Structures are given as structure tokens and as C-alpha cells.
N, CA, C and O atoms as a DFTB+ gen file, in Angstrom:
348 C
 N C O
     1  1     133.527      33.584     149.152
     2  2     132.635      33.828     148.604
     3  2     132.124      35.136     148.697
     4  3     130.997      35.125     149.192
     5  1     132.476      36.102     148.446
     6  2     132.056      37.967     148.442
     7  2     130.571      37.495     147.341
     8  3     130.561      36.693     146.407
     9  1     129.337      38.409     147.939
    10  2     127.804      38.546     147.395
    11  2     128.760      39.264     146.490
    12  3     129.794      39.930     146.534
    13  1     127.343      38.491     145.133
    14  2     127.450      39.505     143.908
    15  2     126.588      41.004     144.513
    16  3     125.766      41.115     145.422
    17  1     127.308      42.266     143.374
    18  2     126.745      42.907     143.580
    19  2     124.975      43.579     142.977
    20  3     124.479      43.136     141.941
    21  1     124.323      44.560     143.759
    22  2     122.705      44.584     143.805
    23  2     123.841      44.765     142.024
    24  3     125.007      44.938     141.670
    25  1     122.387      44.557     141.417
    26  2     122.134      44.919     140.149
    27  2     121.729      46.230     139.830
    28  3     120.699      46.578     140.406
    29  1     122.398      47.303     138.851
    30  2     122.486      48.650     138.706
    31  2     120.854      48.997     137.596
    32  3     120.549      48.752     136.429
    33  1     120.132      49.712     138.838
    34  2     119.048      50.567     138.543
    35  2     119.031      51.269     136.911
    36  3     120.049      51.875     136.576
    37  1     118.145      51.199     136.152
    38  2     118.097      51.363     135.249
    39  2     117.275      52.433     135.015
    40  3     116.072      52.199     135.135
    41  1     117.807      54.242     134.524
    42  2     116.195      54.996     134.666
    43  2     116.053      54.707     133.662
    44  3     116.798      54.086     132.904
    45  1     114.400      55.403     133.421
    46  2     113.769      55.497     132.056
    47  2     114.407      56.241     131.102
    48  3     114.611      57.272     131.742
    49  1     114.777      56.395     130.219
    50  2     114.998      57.533     129.203
    51  2     113.638      58.794     129.324
    52  3     112.424      58.637     129.189
    53  1     114.484      60.101     129.646
    54  2     113.682      61.582     129.655
    55  2     113.801      62.135     128.079
    56  3     114.540      61.762     127.168
    57  1     112.575      63.377     128.138
    58  2     112.885      63.500     126.861
    59  2     113.835      65.067     126.792
    60  3     114.508      65.341     127.786
    61  1     113.841      65.902     125.759
    62  2     115.392      66.653     126.368
    63  2     114.453      67.441     126.627
    64  3     113.336      67.260     126.142
    65  1     114.778      68.632     127.574
    66  2     114.632      70.090     127.449
    67  2     114.021      71.459     127.272
    68  3     114.684      72.415     127.673
    69  1     112.882      71.668     126.743
    70  2     113.368      73.210     125.580
    71  2     114.651      73.968     125.708
    72  3     114.898      74.229     126.885
    73  1     115.700      74.476     124.704
    74  2     116.387      74.822     125.089
    75  2     116.277      76.507     125.881
    76  3     115.809      77.511     125.344
    77  1     116.957      76.388     127.514
    78  2     116.553      77.637     127.687
    79  2     117.161      78.899     127.211
    80  3     116.523      79.951     127.149
    81  1     118.162      78.802     126.941
    82  2     119.337      80.135     126.295
    83  2     118.354      79.856     124.926
    84  3     118.081      78.861     124.255
    85  1     118.009      81.183     124.897
    86  2     117.802      81.699     123.342
    87  2     118.661      82.483     122.068
    88  3     118.444      82.856     120.915
    89  1     120.041      82.474     123.303
    90  2     121.075      82.571     122.225
    91  2     121.832      80.857     121.103
    92  3     122.425      81.008     120.035
    93  1     121.506      79.141     121.894
    94  2     120.957      78.420     121.903
    95  2     120.330      77.876     120.418
    96  3     120.668      77.253     119.411
    97  1     119.404      78.432     120.904
    98  2     117.601      78.404     120.519
    99  2     118.065      78.836     118.951
   100  3     118.147      77.819     118.263
   101  1     118.337      79.866     118.318
   102  2     118.693      81.061     117.380
   103  2     119.550      79.914     116.624
   104  3     119.250      79.672     115.455
   105  1     120.643      79.173     117.262
   106  2     121.912      78.698     116.301
   107  2     121.243      77.262     116.003
   108  3     121.659      76.852     114.919
   109  1     120.353      76.375     116.601
   110  2     119.988      75.583     116.372
   111  2     119.510      75.618     114.879
   112  3     119.515      76.689     114.272
   113  1     119.040      74.295     114.200
   114  2     119.354      73.879     112.859
   115  2     117.793      73.822     112.715
   116  3     117.304      73.188     113.650
   117  1     117.048      74.200     111.998
   118  2     115.646      74.192     111.814
   119  2     115.979      72.570     111.281
   120  3     116.970      71.998     110.828
   121  1     114.072      72.047     111.721
   122  2     113.748      70.616     111.272
   123  2     112.875      70.936     110.412
   124  3     112.216      71.951     110.186
   125  1     112.965      69.903     109.955
   126  2     111.893      70.105     108.637
   127  2     110.408      68.632     108.615
   128  3     110.670      67.465     108.907
   129  1     109.292      69.007     108.298
   130  2     107.803      68.243     107.989
   131  2     107.883      68.373     106.992
   132  3     108.122      69.253     106.165
   133  1     107.547      66.886     107.100
   134  2     105.944      66.443     105.516
   135  2     104.763      66.268     106.073
   136  3     104.491      65.752     107.158
   137  1     103.811      66.904     104.958
   138  2     103.052      67.388     105.186
   139  2     102.122      65.514     105.039
   140  3     102.489      64.593     104.309
   141  1     100.854      65.521     106.055
   142  2     100.095      63.877     105.520
   143  2      98.951      65.241     105.638
   144  3      98.818      66.383     106.079
   145  1      98.047      63.780     104.625
   146  2      96.450      64.266     104.714
   147  2      96.316      64.347     106.097
   148  3      96.891      63.846     107.063
   149  1      95.009      65.444     105.844
   150  2      94.545      66.267     106.967
   151  2      95.707      66.540     108.314
   152  3      95.914      66.015     109.408
   153  1      95.945      67.000     107.990
   154  2      97.131      67.608     108.518
   155  2      96.708      69.336     108.952
   156  3      95.762      69.475     108.177
   157  1      96.792      70.330     109.492
   158  2      96.376      71.660     109.486
   159  2      98.381      72.880     110.057
   160  3      98.876      72.452     111.100
   161  1      98.576      73.173     109.895
   162  2      99.583      74.388     110.497
   163  2      99.207      74.134     112.317
   164  3     100.067      74.159     113.197
   165  1      98.078      73.955     112.487
   166  2      97.336      74.917     114.160
   167  2      98.437      73.554     115.090
   168  3      99.239      73.686     116.014
   169  1      97.772      71.740     113.950
   170  2      98.165      70.682     114.341
   171  2      99.883      70.635     114.525
   172  3     100.401      70.540     115.638
   173  1     100.584      70.706     113.396
   174  2     102.099      71.028     113.242
   175  2     102.214      71.952     114.110
   176  3     102.725      71.481     115.125
   177  1     102.011      72.925     114.198
   178  2     102.655      73.746     115.505
   179  2     102.288      72.982     116.745
   180  3     103.210      72.675     117.501
   181  1     101.185      72.672     117.018
   182  2     101.173      72.107     118.058
   183  2     102.321      70.558     118.375
   184  3     102.826      69.705     119.105
   185  1     102.298      70.626     118.239
   186  2     103.222      69.232     117.485
   187  2     104.806      70.185     118.149
   188  3     105.096      70.035     119.336
   189  1     105.409      70.815     117.529
   190  2     106.744      70.937     117.479
   191  2     106.902      72.199     118.691
   192  3     107.919      72.472     119.328
   193  1     105.294      72.980     118.791
   194  2     106.076      74.051     119.539
   195  2     105.861      73.441     121.473
   196  3     106.446      73.744     122.514
   197  1     104.510      72.311     121.072
   198  2     103.229      72.752     122.131
   199  2     102.058      73.637     122.247
   200  3     102.238      74.852     122.175
   201  1     100.823      73.131     122.428
   202  2      99.503      73.699     122.707
   203  2      99.826      75.196     122.668
   204  3     100.086      75.980     121.755
   205  1      99.716      75.300     123.958
   206  2     100.167      76.713     124.366
   207  2     101.037      77.901     124.043
   208  3     101.052      79.007     124.583
   209  1     101.986      77.285     122.730
   210  2     102.087      78.193     120.996
   211  2     102.249      78.291     120.331
   212  3     103.242      78.792     119.803
   213  1     101.042      77.713     119.796
   214  2     100.392      77.077     119.108
   215  2     100.137      79.171     117.734
   216  3     100.827      79.540     116.784
   217  1      99.515      79.515     118.066
   218  2      99.626      80.567     117.312
   219  2     101.211      81.620     117.208
   220  3     101.215      82.556     116.409
   221  1     101.844      81.478     117.648
   222  2     103.609      81.907     117.220
   223  2     104.261      80.778     116.532
   224  3     105.461      80.785     116.259
   225  1     103.478      79.833     116.262
   226  2     104.576      78.631     116.143
   227  2     103.726      78.409     114.528
   228  3     104.465      78.457     113.544
   229  1     102.442      78.209     114.319
   230  2     101.910      78.825     113.183
   231  2     103.070      80.327     112.126
   232  3     103.480      80.496     110.978
   233  1     103.112      80.856     113.106
   234  2     103.314      82.284     111.910
   235  2     104.921      81.756     111.395
   236  3     105.366      81.546     110.267
   237  1     105.526      81.657     112.710
   238  2     107.112      80.953     111.760
   239  2     107.106      80.332     111.191
   240  3     107.806      80.649     110.229
   241  1     106.710      79.474     111.100
   242  2     106.000      78.007     109.840
   243  2     105.807      78.584     108.872
   244  3     106.413      78.068     107.933
   245  1     104.766      80.156     108.378
   246  2     104.242      80.804     107.443
   247  2     105.539      80.877     107.335
   248  3     106.068      79.893     106.819
   249  1     106.431      82.001     107.762
   250  2     107.653      82.162     107.183
   251  2     108.372      82.139     106.821
   252  3     109.087      82.850     106.114
   253  1     108.358      80.653     107.536
   254  2     109.768      80.111     107.205
   255  2     109.837      79.287     105.444
   256  3     110.693      79.007     104.606
   257  1     108.214      79.158     105.641
   258  2     108.123      78.897     104.322
   259  2     107.351      79.455     103.242
   260  3     106.548      78.762     102.617
   261  1     107.551      80.670     102.990
   262  2     106.589      81.622     102.402
   263  2     106.881      80.735     100.828
   264  3     105.840      80.267     100.366
   265  1     107.720      80.558     100.273
   266  2     108.435      79.824      98.512
   267  2     107.498      78.541      99.185
   268  3     107.763      77.766      98.266
   269  1     106.598      77.713     100.092
   270  2     105.812      76.723      99.758
   271  2     104.439      76.615      99.969
   272  3     103.556      76.026      99.345
   273  1     104.438      77.287     100.950
   274  2     103.275      77.568     101.954
   275  2     101.796      79.176     100.874
   276  3     102.110      80.361     100.763
   277  1     100.807      78.744     100.488
   278  2     100.275      80.036     100.143
   279  2      99.230      80.513     101.877
   280  3      98.872      81.355     102.700
   281  1      99.233      79.871     101.653
   282  2      98.399      80.053     102.780
   283  2      98.126      79.273     104.150
   284  3      97.936      78.080     103.916
   285  1      98.033      79.660     105.813
   286  2      97.804      78.958     107.307
   287  2      96.641      77.897     106.542
   288  3      96.917      76.736     106.846
   289  1      95.479      77.977     105.681
   290  2      94.959      76.514     105.792
   291  2      94.540      76.257     103.946
   292  3      93.414      75.956     103.549
   293  1      95.861      76.488     102.978
   294  2      95.989      75.252     101.600
   295  2      97.032      74.662     102.191
   296  3      98.015      75.353     101.928
   297  1      97.324      73.781     102.826
   298  2      98.606      72.875     102.860
   299  2      99.016      71.717     101.703
   300  3      98.555      70.585     101.850
   301  1      99.670      71.939     100.837
   302  2      99.624      70.660     100.352
   303  2     100.164      69.069     100.969
   304  3     101.178      69.294     101.630
   305  1      99.910      67.883     100.979
   306  2     100.048      66.997     100.584
   307  2     101.277      66.260      99.824
   308  3     101.360      65.977      98.629
   309  1     102.317      66.006     100.993
   310  2     104.015      66.121     100.691
   311  2     105.101      66.902     101.579
   312  3     106.070      66.670     102.301
   313  1     104.053      68.378     100.891
   314  2     105.071      69.287     101.096
   315  2     106.467      69.771     101.907
   316  3     106.101      69.535     103.058
   317  1     107.701      70.248     102.019
   318  2     108.207      69.679     103.314
   319  2     108.154      71.278     103.385
   320  3     108.300      72.343     102.784
   321  1     107.843      70.647     104.548
   322  2     108.379      72.963     105.051
   323  2     109.500      72.594     106.368
   324  3     109.566      71.587     107.073
   325  1     110.311      73.824     106.369
   326  2     110.907      73.907     107.170
   327  2     110.698      74.545     109.182
   328  3     110.159      75.573     109.593
   329  1     111.282      73.575     109.861
   330  2     110.181      74.254     111.342
   331  2     111.616      74.945     111.891
   332  3     112.672      74.312     111.893
   333  1     111.496      76.349     112.361
   334  2     112.068      76.789     112.928
   335  2     112.494      76.650     113.768
   336  3     111.598      75.907     114.168
   337  1     113.715      76.698     115.248
   338  2     113.470      76.962     116.562
   339  2     112.234      77.957     116.263
   340  3     111.719      78.457     115.264
   341  1     111.935      77.989     118.333
   342  2     110.641      79.051     118.704
   343  2     111.780      80.170     119.630
   344  3     112.346      80.036     120.715
   345  1     111.769      81.599     118.314
   346  2     111.929      82.787     118.606
   347  2     111.900      83.435     119.843
   348  3     112.089      84.649     119.908
């Protein structure tokens, strides 16, 4: 009788790294985010773009949602925001 094969090792799932190719990032579809109580644009930007890109992220989100957001300090709960890819 032949010995049983060794069980295969299962690797844990890894997060997808950010898109390195700027052209690919431009073609990526925008995500959406529904504002919940207590959230700020800064926190939302940090969630999607990382802490190092908060300022640029806030500007991108504001530009993409001019029709839904009056200012960065006036978010309404349940507003659906477009989250554009980082340029």
C-alpha cells in the first residue's frame, strides 16, 4: 500500500494590494458608502484611502459628491456617497 499524500497547506487570504498602475485606477468603477451617525469625511477617507491620504481623499469625495454634500462638516445620515479611485 502506498503512503497517503501529505495534506496540502492552505494559505490565508490576503488583501488585494492597491492598484499600482494609474491608468488602471482611473478605469476602476467608483465604490459607494452610506453615511452612518457620527461619521466624518476624514474617517470615511481614511477607511478607503488610508490614513496617509486623508486630506486628498476628503477632497476627492467632496468633488465626486458636490450634489449631495454641502461641506465636509455637514454630512447627512443615510447619504450615499460615491468613493472615487485615488488619482
